[in-house]
Every structure is written in structure tokens, then in C-alpha cells.
C-alpha positions as CSV (number, residue, x, y, z in Angstrom):
1,X,0.2,0.3,0.1
2,X,1.9,2.9,-0.8
3,X,1.4,6.3,1.4
4,X,-1.3,8.1,-1.2
5,X,-3.4,4.5,-0.5
6,X,-3.0,4.6,2.9
7,X,-4.2,8.6,3.6
8,X,-7.2,7.7,1.0
9,X,-8.1,4.8,3.3
10,X,-7.9,6.5,6.5
11,X,-9.8,9.1,5.1
12,X,-12.7,7.1,3.8
13,X,-12.6,5.4,7.1
14,X,-13.0,9.1,8.9
15,X,-15.8,9.5,6.8
16,X,-17.8,6.6,8.2
17,X,-16.3,7.0,11.8
18,X,-17.9,10.7,11.3
19,X,-21.5,9.4,9.5
20,X,-21.3,6.7,12.4
21,X,-20.7,9.5,15.0
22,X,-24.0,11.0,13.6
23,X,-25.9,7.8,14.1
24,X,-25.0,7.4,17.3
25,X,-25.9,10.7,18.4
26,X,-29.0,10.9,17.5
27,X,-29.7,7.6,19.0
28,X,-28.6,8.8,21.8
29,X,-30.8,11.8,22.0
30,X,-33.9,9.4,20.7
31,X,-33.0,7.4,24.2
32,X,-33.0,10.7,25.7
33,X,-36.4,11.8,25.1
34,X,-37.5,8.4,26.1
35,X,-35.7,8.9,29.7
36,X,-37.9,12.2,29.6
37,X,-41.2,10.6,29.4
38,X,-40.1,8.1,31.9
39,X,-38.8,10.6,33.8
40,X,-42.3,12.4,33.6
41,X,-44.0,9.4,35.0
42,X,-42.0,9.2,38.1
43,X,-42.5,12.5,38.9
44,X,-46.2,12.2,38.9
45,X,-46.2,9.2,40.5
46,X,-43.5,10.4,42.9
47,X,-41.0,6.9,42.0
48,X,-37.4,7.2,42.7
49,X,-34.7,7.8,40.0
50,X,-32.4,4.9,40.6
51,X,-33.8,1.9,39.9
52,X,-30.9,-0.6,40.5
53,X,-32.7,-3.5,39.3
54,X,-33.8,-1.6,36.1
55,X,-30.4,-0.7,35.0
56,X,-29.1,-4.9,35.8
57,X,-31.8,-5.3,33.1
58,X,-30.0,-2.7,30.7
59,X,-26.7,-4.1,31.4
60,X,-27.9,-7.9,30.6
61,X,-29.5,-6.6,28.0
62,X,-26.3,-4.9,26.2
63,X,-24.1,-7.4,27.5
64,X,-26.5,-10.5,25.5
65,X,-26.2,-8.5,22.2
66,X,-22.7,-7.4,22.2
67,X,-21.1,-9.6,19.7
68,X,-17.6,-7.8,19.3
69,X,-15.3,-6.5,18.8
70,X,-16.2,-4.1,22.1
71,X,-15.3,-6.7,25.4
72,X,-17.6,-7.1,27.6
73,X,-16.1,-5.1,30.6
74,X,-15.9,-1.8,27.7
75,X,-19.5,-2.2,26.8
76,X,-20.2,-1.9,30.5
77,X,-18.5,1.1,31.1
78,X,-19.8,2.8,28.1
79,X,-23.7,2.0,29.1
80,X,-22.9,2.8,32.9
81,X,-21.5,6.3,31.3
82,X,-24.9,6.4,29.2
83,X,-27.3,5.6,32.0
84,X,-25.5,7.9,34.3
85,X,-26.4,11.1,32.0
86,X,-29.1,9.9,31.4
87,X,-30.4,9.8,35.3
88,X,-28.9,13.3,35.5
89,X,-31.2,14.3,32.2
90,X,-34.1,12.5,34.5
91,X,-33.4,13.8,37.4
92,X,-33.4,18.0,36.2
93,X,-36.6,17.0,34.5
94,X,-38.0,16.4,37.1
95,X,-37.0,19.1,39.5
96,X,-38.3,21.8,36.6
């Protein structure tokens, strides 16, 4: 592979990453909209934001559907962060 063809390949891969990142962002915002609905229901019924059993269900679901190349511990860390941010959003919306 020449340097020029390597640079072309990298540019193509980076365009793919940009496209995928846009899709990931759209899905995260879609998830956040659902979380806002959940928060409204919880607020209406004075239910707690934090539900450890539900979070365990989410982890189990994503880990059961993970076929790599990300290892399970990486997937769990990513979703821990996603859940934490969604919980923060839910708390913020419930206080409004």
C-alpha cells in the first residue's frame, strides 16, 4: 500500500466514523427523549429515579447482544456512562 492509498483509506474510514458518530448521537438523543417520558411518569407518581434492578436489566440486555469487537467490560463502562447521563437528565427534568 502506498502512502497515498493509505491516506485515502484513512480519509474514507474517518468519513465512516463521522457518519456513524452522527447515528450514535441521534440514537442517544432518541433514548434521552424516552427517558424524559419516563421521568414525567415517575414525577407524577413520586417514584424514584434510581432503579438498580432496571439498570441491571439494561446491562444484561446490552451484554447479551454484544458480539464484539468491544469486550464486555468496555460495553458495560460505556453504558454505565450513558445511564448516568440519562439519570442526570431525568433528575433535572423531574425538578423542573
